[in-house]
C-alpha positions as CSV (number, residue, x, y, z in Angstrom):
1,X,16.1,-47.9,52.2
2,X,17.8,-45.3,50.0
3,X,16.4,-46.9,46.8
4,X,12.9,-46.7,48.3
5,X,13.2,-43.0,49.1
6,X,14.5,-42.2,45.6
7,X,11.6,-44.2,44.0
8,X,9.0,-42.5,46.2
9,X,10.5,-39.1,45.4
10,X,10.3,-39.8,41.6
11,X,6.7,-41.0,42.0
12,X,5.7,-37.9,44.0
13,X,7.5,-35.6,41.5
14,X,5.7,-37.2,38.6
15,X,2.4,-37.0,40.3
16,X,3.0,-33.3,41.1
17,X,3.8,-32.6,37.4
18,X,0.7,-34.4,36.3
19,X,-1.5,-32.4,38.7
20,X,0.1,-29.1,37.7
21,X,-0.4,-29.9,34.0
22,X,-4.1,-30.8,34.6
23,X,-4.6,-27.6,36.6
24,X,-3.0,-25.6,33.8
25,X,-5.3,-27.2,31.3
26,X,-8.4,-26.6,33.4
27,X,-7.4,-23.0,34.2
28,X,-6.6,-22.3,30.5
29,X,-10.2,-23.3,29.7
30,X,-12.2,-22.4,32.7
31,X,-10.1,-19.8,34.7
32,X,-10.1,-21.9,37.9
33,X,-7.2,-20.1,39.5
34,X,-7.8,-16.8,41.4
35,X,-7.0,-13.5,39.7
36,X,-4.1,-12.8,42.0
37,X,-2.3,-15.8,40.6
38,X,-3.3,-14.9,37.0
39,X,-1.7,-11.4,37.4
40,X,1.5,-13.0,38.7
41,X,1.9,-15.4,35.7
42,X,4.3,-14.4,33.0
43,X,3.0,-13.1,29.6
44,X,2.6,-15.6,26.9
45,X,3.8,-13.1,24.3
46,X,6.0,-10.2,25.6
47,X,5.1,-6.8,24.2
48,X,3.1,-3.7,24.8
49,X,-0.6,-3.5,25.7
50,X,-2.8,-0.4,25.8
51,X,-4.1,0.5,29.3
52,X,-5.9,3.8,28.5
53,X,-6.9,6.1,25.6
54,X,-7.9,9.7,25.6
55,X,-8.2,12.8,23.4
56,X,-6.3,16.0,24.2
57,X,-7.8,19.1,22.6
58,X,-6.2,22.6,22.5
59,X,-7.1,26.0,21.2
60,X,-5.0,28.8,19.8
61,X,-7.2,31.2,21.8
62,X,-6.4,29.4,25.1
63,X,-2.8,29.6,26.0
64,X,-3.3,27.3,28.9
65,X,-4.6,24.4,26.8
66,X,-2.2,21.8,25.5
67,X,-2.4,19.0,22.9
68,X,0.6,17.3,24.6
69,X,-0.1,15.3,27.8
70,X,2.6,14.1,30.2
71,X,5.1,12.3,28.0
72,X,6.2,10.1,30.8
73,X,2.7,8.5,30.8
74,X,1.2,9.2,27.5
75,X,2.2,8.4,23.9
76,X,0.7,10.8,21.3
77,X,-0.5,9.5,17.9
78,X,0.9,12.1,15.6
79,X,-2.2,12.8,13.6
80,X,-4.2,16.0,14.2
81,X,-7.8,14.8,14.3
82,X,-8.7,18.0,12.5
83,X,-5.9,17.3,9.9
84,X,-4.4,20.7,10.9
85,X,-7.3,22.4,9.1
86,X,-9.1,23.6,12.2
87,X,-8.9,27.4,12.4
88,X,-8.5,27.4,16.1
89,X,-8.8,23.9,17.4
90,X,-6.4,20.9,17.3
91,X,-6.8,17.5,18.9
92,X,-4.7,14.3,19.2
93,X,-5.3,10.8,20.4
94,X,-3.1,9.8,23.4
95,X,-2.5,6.3,24.5
96,X,-1.1,4.9,27.7
97,X,0.9,1.7,27.0
98,X,2.9,-0.6,29.1
99,X,4.9,-3.8,28.7
100,X,3.0,-6.8,30.0
101,X,5.9,-7.6,32.3
102,X,5.6,-4.2,33.9
103,X,1.8,-4.2,34.6
104,X,0.9,-3.3,38.2
105,X,-2.0,-4.6,40.1
106,X,-3.8,-1.3,39.7
107,X,-3.4,-1.3,35.9
108,X,-6.3,-2.1,33.7
109,X,-5.9,-3.6,30.2
110,X,-8.2,-2.5,27.3
111,X,-10.1,-5.4,25.8
112,X,-12.3,-3.4,23.5
113,X,-12.8,0.1,22.1
114,X,-16.0,1.5,20.6
115,X,-17.0,5.0,19.3
116,X,-20.5,6.0,20.1
117,X,-22.6,8.9,21.4
118,X,-24.1,6.6,24.1
119,X,-22.9,3.7,26.2
120,X,-22.5,0.8,23.7
121,X,-23.9,-1.8,26.1
122,X,-27.3,-3.2,25.2
123,X,-28.0,-5.4,28.1
124,X,-26.7,-6.3,31.6
125,X,-25.8,-9.8,30.1
126,X,-23.5,-8.1,27.5
127,X,-22.0,-5.8,30.2
128,X,-20.5,-8.6,32.2
129,X,-18.1,-7.8,35.0
130,X,-16.4,-5.0,33.1
131,X,-18.1,-1.7,32.6
132,X,-17.7,0.5,29.5
133,X,-15.8,3.7,30.5
134,X,-16.3,7.0,28.7
135,X,-13.5,9.1,27.2
136,X,-13.6,12.3,25.1
137,X,-14.5,12.1,21.4
138,X,-17.2,9.5,22.0
139,X,-14.6,6.8,22.8
140,X,-15.7,4.0,25.1
141,X,-13.3,1.5,26.6
142,X,-13.8,-1.9,28.1
143,X,-11.0,-2.6,30.5
144,X,-10.0,-5.4,32.8
145,X,-7.8,-5.8,35.9
146,X,-7.4,-9.5,34.9
147,X,-4.0,-9.2,33.3
148,X,-4.2,-12.7,32.1
149,X,-6.5,-11.4,29.4
150,X,-3.6,-9.5,27.9
151,X,-1.9,-12.9,27.3
152,X,-4.3,-13.8,24.5
153,X,-5.5,-12.1,21.4
154,X,-8.2,-10.0,23.1
155,X,-6.0,-7.2,24.5
156,X,-5.7,-4.0,22.5
157,X,-2.0,-3.5,21.6
158,X,-2.0,-0.7,19.0
159,X,-4.2,2.3,18.1
160,X,-4.2,4.5,15.0
161,X,-6.4,7.0,13.2
162,X,-7.7,6.9,9.6
163,X,-9.6,9.7,7.9
164,X,-12.5,10.2,5.4
165,X,-16.0,9.1,4.8
166,X,-14.5,6.4,2.6
167,X,-11.8,5.3,4.9
168,X,-10.9,1.6,5.0
169,X,-8.5,-0.5,7.1
170,X,-6.1,-2.6,4.9
171,X,-3.8,-4.1,7.7
172,X,-4.6,-7.6,8.8
173,X,-5.5,-7.8,12.5
174,X,-6.7,-4.3,12.6
175,X,-10.3,-3.1,12.9
176,X,-11.6,0.4,12.2
177,X,-14.6,1.9,13.9
178,X,-17.3,2.8,11.3
179,X,-18.5,5.5,13.6
180,X,-16.2,8.5,13.4
181,X,-14.9,10.3,16.5
182,X,-17.3,12.9,17.9
183,X,-15.4,16.2,17.8
184,X,-16.5,19.7,18.7
185,X,-15.9,22.6,16.3
186,X,-15.8,20.3,13.3
187,X,-16.9,22.0,10.1
188,X,-17.8,20.5,6.8
189,X,-14.3,20.8,5.3
190,X,-12.8,18.4,7.8
191,X,-12.7,14.7,7.0
192,X,-14.1,12.5,9.8
193,X,-11.5,10.7,12.0
194,X,-11.9,7.0,12.6
195,X,-10.3,5.1,15.4
196,X,-8.6,1.8,14.3
197,X,-7.2,-0.7,16.8
198,X,-5.3,-4.0,16.8
199,X,-5.9,-6.8,19.2
200,X,-3.0,-9.1,20.1
201,X,0.4,-9.2,18.5
202,X,1.0,-8.0,14.9
203,X,-0.3,-10.4,12.2
204,X,2.5,-12.1,10.3
205,X,1.7,-11.5,6.6
206,X,4.0,-14.4,5.7
207,X,6.3,-14.7,2.7
208,X,5.9,-12.3,-0.3
209,X,4.0,-13.9,-3.2
210,X,6.2,-15.7,-5.8
211,X,5.0,-15.0,-9.3
212,X,4.8,-17.8,-11.9
213,X,3.7,-17.9,-15.5
214,X,0.2,-19.5,-15.6
215,X,-0.4,-23.0,-16.9
216,X,-1.5,-21.7,-20.3
217,X,1.9,-20.0,-20.6
218,X,0.5,-16.4,-20.1
219,X,1.1,-13.7,-17.6
220,X,-1.0,-10.5,-17.4
221,X,0.0,-7.1,-16.0
222,X,-2.4,-4.3,-15.3
223,X,-0.7,-0.9,-15.2
224,X,-2.6,1.7,-13.1
225,X,-1.1,5.1,-13.6
226,X,-1.9,8.4,-11.8
227,X,-4.8,7.3,-9.4
228,X,-4.5,10.6,-7.6
229,X,-6.3,9.5,-4.5
230,X,-7.1,11.9,-1.6
231,X,-7.8,11.8,2.1
232,X,-11.6,11.5,1.8
233,X,-13.6,11.2,-1.3
234,X,-11.7,13.8,-3.3
235,X,-12.9,16.3,-5.9
236,X,-13.3,15.3,-9.6
237,X,-11.4,17.2,-12.2
238,X,-12.4,17.2,-15.8
239,X,-14.8,14.3,-15.4
240,X,-16.3,13.0,-18.7
241,X,-19.1,13.2,-19.5
242,X,-19.8,16.2,-17.3
243,X,-23.4,15.2,-16.6
244,X,-22.7,11.5,-15.8
245,X,-24.6,10.4,-12.7
246,X,-26.5,13.7,-12.7
247,X,-23.2,15.6,-12.5
248,X,-22.4,14.2,-9.1
249,X,-18.8,12.9,-8.9
250,X,-16.6,11.9,-6.0
251,X,-13.2,11.4,-7.5
252,X,-11.9,8.5,-5.4
253,X,-15.1,6.3,-5.5
254,X,-15.3,6.7,-9.3
255,X,-11.6,6.0,-9.7
256,X,-11.8,2.9,-7.5
257,X,-15.0,1.6,-9.1
258,X,-13.3,1.8,-12.4
259,X,-10.3,0.0,-11.1
260,X,-12.5,-2.7,-9.5
261,X,-14.3,-3.3,-12.7
262,X,-11.1,-3.9,-14.7
263,X,-9.6,-6.0,-12.0
264,X,-12.6,-8.3,-12.0
265,X,-12.9,-8.6,-15.7
266,X,-9.2,-8.8,-16.7
267,X,-8.1,-10.8,-13.6
268,X,-4.4,-9.7,-13.9
269,X,-1.6,-11.7,-12.3
270,X,0.2,-8.5,-11.2
271,X,-0.8,-4.8,-10.8
272,X,1.9,-2.2,-11.3
273,X,1.1,1.2,-9.9
274,X,3.4,3.5,-11.8
275,X,3.3,6.7,-9.6
276,X,1.0,9.4,-8.3
277,X,-1.2,7.0,-6.5
278,X,-1.5,9.7,-3.8
279,X,-2.6,13.2,-4.7
280,X,-0.3,14.9,-2.1
281,X,-2.0,18.3,-2.2
282,X,-5.3,16.7,-1.1
283,X,-3.9,13.9,1.1
284,X,-3.1,15.3,4.6
285,X,-3.2,11.7,5.7
286,X,-1.5,9.8,2.9
287,X,-2.0,6.5,4.8
288,X,-5.7,6.7,4.4
289,X,-5.3,7.2,0.6
290,X,-2.9,4.3,0.3
291,X,-5.2,1.9,2.2
292,X,-8.0,2.6,-0.3
293,X,-6.2,1.1,-3.3
294,X,-4.2,-1.5,-1.4
295,X,-7.4,-3.0,0.1
296,X,-8.7,-3.8,-3.4
297,X,-5.7,-6.0,-4.2
298,X,-5.6,-7.6,-0.7
299,X,-9.3,-8.6,-0.9
300,X,-8.7,-10.2,-4.4
301,X,-5.3,-11.7,-3.4
302,X,-3.6,-10.0,-6.4
303,X,0.1,-9.1,-6.0
304,X,1.0,-5.5,-6.7
305,X,4.1,-3.3,-7.0
306,X,4.5,0.4,-6.5
307,X,6.8,3.2,-7.7
308,X,6.3,6.8,-6.9
309,X,5.6,9.9,-9.0
310,X,6.1,13.6,-8.3
311,X,3.0,14.0,-6.2
312,X,3.0,10.9,-3.9
313,X,5.3,12.5,-1.2
314,X,3.6,15.9,-1.3
315,X,1.2,14.8,1.4
316,X,1.9,13.7,5.0
317,X,4.4,10.9,4.2
318,X,7.8,10.9,2.7
319,X,8.8,8.4,-0.1
320,X,10.7,6.4,2.5
321,X,7.6,6.2,4.9
322,X,5.3,5.4,2.0
323,X,7.5,2.5,0.8
324,X,7.8,1.2,4.3
325,X,4.0,1.2,4.6
326,X,3.6,-0.5,1.2
327,X,6.2,-3.1,2.1
328,X,4.3,-4.0,5.3
329,X,1.0,-4.8,3.5
330,X,-0.1,-8.3,2.2
331,X,0.5,-9.1,-1.5
332,X,2.8,-6.1,-1.9
333,X,6.0,-6.8,-3.8
334,X,7.1,-3.2,-3.4
335,X,10.7,-2.6,-2.3
336,X,12.8,0.4,-1.3
337,X,15.8,-0.8,-3.1
338,X,19.4,0.1,-2.3
339,X,19.9,3.2,-0.1
340,X,23.3,3.7,-1.8
341,X,21.7,4.9,-5.0
342,X,19.3,7.8,-5.7
343,X,15.6,7.4,-5.2
344,X,13.2,5.1,-3.3
345,X,11.9,2.2,-5.2
346,X,14.6,0.9,-7.5
347,X,14.0,-2.8,-7.7
348,X,13.2,-5.8,-9.9
349,X,10.6,-8.5,-9.8
350,X,11.1,-12.0,-11.2
351,X,8.3,-14.0,-12.8
352,X,9.2,-17.7,-12.8
353,X,8.3,-20.3,-15.4
354,X,5.0,-22.2,-15.0
355,X,4.5,-24.8,-12.3
356,X,7.0,-25.1,-9.5
357,X,9.9,-24.0,-11.7
358,X,12.7,-21.9,-10.2
359,X,13.8,-20.6,-13.6
360,X,13.1,-16.9,-14.4
361,X,10.9,-16.4,-17.5
362,X,10.3,-12.6,-17.2
363,X,12.1,-9.8,-15.3
364,X,10.4,-6.5,-14.5
365,X,12.5,-3.5,-13.6
366,X,10.9,-0.6,-11.6
367,X,12.8,2.7,-11.1
368,X,12.2,5.9,-9.3
369,X,12.1,8.9,-11.7
370,X,12.0,11.3,-8.7
371,X,10.1,14.6,-8.9
372,X,11.1,18.1,-9.9
373,X,14.3,19.3,-11.6
374,X,17.2,19.9,-9.1
375,X,18.5,22.5,-11.6
376,X,15.6,24.7,-12.7
377,X,17.9,27.3,-14.2
378,X,19.5,24.9,-16.7
379,X,16.9,22.1,-17.0
380,X,13.4,23.3,-16.3
381,X,10.6,20.9,-15.4
382,X,11.2,17.4,-14.0
383,X,14.0,15.3,-12.6
384,X,15.8,12.5,-14.4
385,X,17.1,9.0,-13.7
386,X,20.5,9.3,-12.2
387,X,23.8,7.7,-13.3
388,X,24.0,5.5,-10.2
389,X,20.5,4.2,-10.9
390,X,21.5,3.3,-14.5
391,X,24.7,1.7,-13.3
392,X,22.6,-0.4,-10.8
393,X,20.2,-1.4,-13.5
394,X,23.0,-2.5,-15.9
395,X,24.9,-4.4,-13.3
396,X,21.8,-6.1,-12.0
397,X,20.7,-7.0,-15.5
398,X,24.1,-8.6,-16.3
399,X,24.2,-10.4,-13.0
400,X,20.7,-11.9,-13.5
401,X,21.5,-13.0,-17.1
402,X,24.4,-15.0,-15.9
403,X,22.6,-16.5,-12.9
404,X,21.5,-20.1,-13.0
405,X,17.8,-19.1,-12.7
406,X,18.2,-17.3,-16.1
407,X,20.6,-19.5,-17.9
408,X,18.6,-22.7,-17.2
409,X,15.4,-21.2,-18.8
410,X,15.1,-22.8,-22.2
411,X,12.7,-20.4,-23.9
412,X,13.0,-16.7,-24.7
413,X,13.5,-14.8,-21.5
414,X,11.7,-11.4,-21.7
415,X,12.4,-8.1,-19.8
416,X,10.3,-5.0,-19.3
417,X,10.6,-1.7,-17.3
418,X,8.2,0.7,-15.5
419,X,8.8,4.3,-14.7
420,X,6.6,7.4,-13.9
421,X,8.1,10.4,-15.7
422,X,8.6,9.7,-19.5
423,X,12.1,9.6,-21.0
424,X,13.2,12.4,-23.3
425,X,12.9,10.0,-26.3
426,X,9.1,10.1,-25.8
427,X,9.2,13.5,-27.5
428,X,10.3,12.1,-30.8
429,X,7.2,12.7,-33.0
430,X,8.4,10.4,-35.8
431,X,8.5,7.5,-33.4
432,X,4.9,7.7,-32.3
433,X,2.7,4.9,-33.6
434,X,-0.7,6.4,-34.0
435,X,-2.5,3.1,-34.1
436,X,-1.5,2.6,-30.4
437,X,-3.1,5.8,-29.0
438,X,-2.8,9.6,-29.2
439,X,-0.7,12.5,-27.9
440,X,-3.1,15.4,-26.9
441,X,-0.4,17.0,-24.7
442,X,3.3,17.6,-25.1
443,X,5.4,15.0,-23.2
444,X,6.8,16.7,-20.0
445,X,10.0,14.6,-20.0
446,X,13.2,15.8,-18.2
447,X,15.2,18.5,-19.9
448,X,18.4,16.5,-19.3
449,X,18.9,13.2,-21.0
450,X,20.8,10.8,-18.7
451,X,20.8,8.0,-21.2
452,X,18.5,5.5,-19.6
453,X,16.8,4.6,-23.0
454,X,20.2,3.5,-24.4
455,X,20.8,1.4,-21.3
456,X,17.4,-0.3,-21.7
457,X,18.3,-1.1,-25.3
458,X,21.8,-2.3,-24.4
459,X,20.4,-4.7,-21.8
460,X,17.7,-6.1,-24.2
461,X,14.7,-4.7,-22.5
462,X,11.7,-5.0,-24.9
463,X,9.4,-2.3,-23.6
464,X,9.1,0.5,-21.0
465,X,5.9,2.1,-19.8
466,X,5.2,5.3,-17.9
467,X,2.5,7.6,-16.6
468,X,2.7,11.3,-15.6
469,X,1.2,12.9,-18.7
470,X,-2.4,12.1,-18.0
471,X,-4.0,12.2,-21.4
472,X,-1.2,10.7,-23.5
473,X,-1.8,7.0,-24.1
474,X,0.3,6.2,-27.2
475,X,3.3,4.0,-27.7
476,X,6.5,5.0,-29.5
477,X,8.8,2.7,-31.3
478,X,12.5,3.5,-31.0
479,X,14.5,2.3,-34.0
480,X,18.2,1.7,-34.9
481,X,19.8,4.1,-37.4
482,X,18.9,1.6,-40.2
483,X,15.2,1.5,-39.1
484,X,15.1,-1.8,-37.2
485,X,12.7,-1.9,-34.2
486,X,14.6,-1.4,-30.9
487,X,12.4,-0.5,-27.9
488,X,8.7,0.2,-27.3
489,X,8.0,3.2,-25.0
490,X,4.3,3.4,-23.9
491,X,2.1,5.7,-21.9
492,X,-0.6,4.1,-19.7
493,X,-3.0,7.1,-19.7
494,X,-4.3,8.3,-16.3
495,X,-6.9,6.4,-14.4
496,X,-7.7,8.8,-11.6
497,X,-10.4,11.5,-11.4
498,X,-8.5,13.4,-8.8
499,X,-6.0,14.4,-11.4
500,X,-6.4,16.6,-14.5
501,X,-8.1,15.3,-17.7
502,X,-9.6,17.5,-20.3
503,X,-8.0,18.0,-23.7
504,X,-11.2,17.5,-25.6
505,X,-13.0,14.9,-23.5
506,X,-10.5,12.5,-22.2
507,X,-11.9,9.3,-20.6
508,X,-9.8,7.7,-17.9
509,X,-8.1,4.4,-18.8
510,X,-5.9,1.6,-17.7
511,X,-3.2,-0.3,-19.7
512,X,-2.8,-4.1,-19.9
513,X,0.3,-6.0,-20.9
514,X,-0.1,-9.7,-21.6
515,X,2.9,-11.9,-22.1
516,X,2.5,-15.2,-23.9
517,X,5.7,-17.1,-23.0
518,X,4.7,-20.0,-25.4
519,X,5.3,-17.6,-28.4
520,X,7.5,-15.1,-26.6
521,X,4.9,-12.5,-27.5
522,X,3.8,-9.3,-25.8
523,X,0.4,-7.8,-26.5
524,X,-0.9,-4.5,-25.0
525,X,-4.3,-2.8,-25.0
526,X,-6.3,-0.3,-22.9
527,X,-9.6,-0.4,-21.0
528,X,-11.8,2.7,-20.8
529,X,-13.8,4.0,-17.8
530,X,-16.7,5.3,-20.0
531,X,-17.9,4.4,-23.5
532,X,-16.6,1.2,-25.0
533,X,-15.8,-0.2,-21.5
534,X,-15.5,-3.8,-22.6
535,X,-13.3,-3.2,-25.6
536,X,-9.6,-4.0,-25.8
537,X,-8.8,-0.6,-27.1
538,X,-5.8,-0.2,-29.6
539,X,-4.8,-3.8,-29.1
540,X,-1.2,-4.2,-30.5
541,X,1.4,-6.9,-30.7
542,X,4.7,-5.2,-29.8
543,X,6.9,-8.3,-29.2
544,X,7.0,-11.5,-31.3
545,X,9.3,-14.5,-30.8
546,X,11.2,-12.5,-28.2
547,X,12.0,-9.6,-30.5
548,X,10.6,-6.1,-30.7
549,X,8.4,-5.8,-33.8
550,X,6.7,-2.9,-35.6
551,X,2.9,-2.6,-35.2
């Protein structure tokens, strides 16, 4: 009797599980269960969902107005929609957000956000059960009380604002409204504000790209120096020729068009952005400026690495915040580096041998040269690479050389470095190799020499390249006391129209470095934005058989 009861219980339990499983499958596909049950089900992915969005506007003439709503309910997106340039008016996006586990029956979850002067619905069929709800700024929300909708990728989980007629969204999983927010008292000097939203959980960008030498034994680096991008299209400075395109010139679009053309023709394996990507003075929203160049590399699946110049952090974001943003984007190899040493962005990148090899063929060192002199009275001008950075570089170099990934490489291993502000040795006139470029302006190197050039030579680095002085595009060859080639020190030349040019008709340019690991050779040349745009300008072999050679 007992055995029969046990057997029957097992059969009933199994049947119940099968029925529950079938109901789950049917409900997952056809929503057969009532909404009350859906709302009681646990979330599939715990996290925050957005339940409301609004705009709070305030005026300096109205002391009763406030741009801060009840903090217990609302979270403010800390970006003034007028970019703090409105004479009297300010406005901020506010969002109400809740954890899925804390949603009440009265709460409504946002499924879609639009920006439009009119109700975005086009037909009753499109409208469905949920109505579009109007909010200030031309914002329209489609919300649902069916909390189960928040368990999939439809629910809005994050909101941000980007600025400019040329704004783009570079983050995977985010979508920016092409229609800008509809604001009152907006004059022509303000850049339009665009709402950007994310549906569902953050997109996992996966592992960082692992760089390898190509099958033909080559590896190409494009150095983009001094893009000087703005929030919005930017204003051209010293554009050449002055009457190009009828004299009409938007700085950022011309800069990015130039970069696109060289990316698509040279097809580099890595892009190094060597500082002043952001023109801080004209970038009240630095994030919008960053996304414009990052999006180019993400679309083309080209790995890129960033260091900072003296202007990047003069906008809305600090060096730390900029690097955190860069690190979060696809195909970015950018790193903050150790917090125990000076600067943000002291790191190295390994390029492995061809195929699936784990052996390092090439090491690239990137260091932060900071901004302005900390001691203007004694050393006017610009800052210098600090002793603890040099110590880090030398220790890292020695450790890498003794590591199995380096010692197992059977060919000539090659090392190179990138910085923003030139080293004091760039000033040595006798070392300039005129066949590699020109020196229209005096190098604005630091007044204090911290000895980084000697450290580079000591560790066997073959070449270093910088930006900063926009119209200089030459390479210098440092030599030993007895005249033997020691280290190449190159300028990239500026690529951005948002920074100065001039000096007798300077055309923007980009520098290319091509490593041929078969011959342990390094060749460099430049590409022009105007004129001989297809020419490999001043093409020079600077390393042969793994050794620095004279041009």
